[in-house]
N, C-alpha and C positions, 0 to 999 in steps of 0.2 A: 520355535518352529522355523523362524527365518534363518537362523544359523544352520539348521539342519538342511534346509533347501539350498543354501549357498554351498555347503559342503557336498551335498549330493550332486549339484551341478559341476563342481570342481572335479569330483571323482569321475563323472560321466565324460567330461571333456578329456580327462587324462586317459580313460579307457579308449575313447575314440582315436586319440592321437597314437596310441600303441598299435592300432589296427590300420596302419597306412602302408602303402606300397606292397611289397612282397607278402608280408604277413597277412594283409587283408585278403589278397588273392588266394592264399593258401587256406585261410579260415573259411572264405566263401566256398571254395571248392569242397572242403570237408563237409560243410553244412549241406551243400547240394547233394553230395553222395549219400549222406545220412537221410536226407529227405526222400531220395529215390528208394533207398532200402526200406524206409518206413512205409512207403506206399506199396512196395512189393510184398512186404510181410503182411500188411493189412489186407491186400487182395488175396493172399494165400489163406488167411484166416477166414475171410468171407467165402472162399472157394470150398471150404469144408461144409458149408451150409447146404441144405437141400435146394436143388434148382440152380446151382452154380457149378462151374467146372474149375479145375485147378490149372494154374499156369504151367506151360511146358517150358522147361529150361533147356537151352542148347548152348553150343559153343559160340554162337554169333553174339555180337555185342548190340543187340537190338531188342526192343519190346514191341510185339505186334498184338494189338487188341482187336478182337473180332466179336461182333454181336455182344458188346459190353453193356453192362448196366451199372450205374453208380449206386452203391449201397445207400447213400443218404437220399437219393431221389426215390429209390425203391421204398424206403421207410416212409417218406412223405406221401407217396402215392397210396401206400397201405393205410396210412392214417386218414387220408382223404376218403378212401373207399369205405373205411369203417364209419366215418362221420356221416357219409351219405346213406349207408345202410341203416344207421341208427336213427336218422332223421325221419 
């Protein structure tokens, strides 16, 4: 196990050294764009559910959120209401 831990640390340090300078900035930018796309796709999926609206796509490079609700907060509130009603 000790040898495995040492080899894992060595590989991790090597990986980190490869993500320096320009490659790190590029990698971070790609990850950021993927995170935004993931968020938008998730919002689009939720928008299909009753009581939600779908996003409007335009040529502008902006995201405007109005009267928004977070799906996880909605779920937690629903569970809290159910627990209160059952109590």
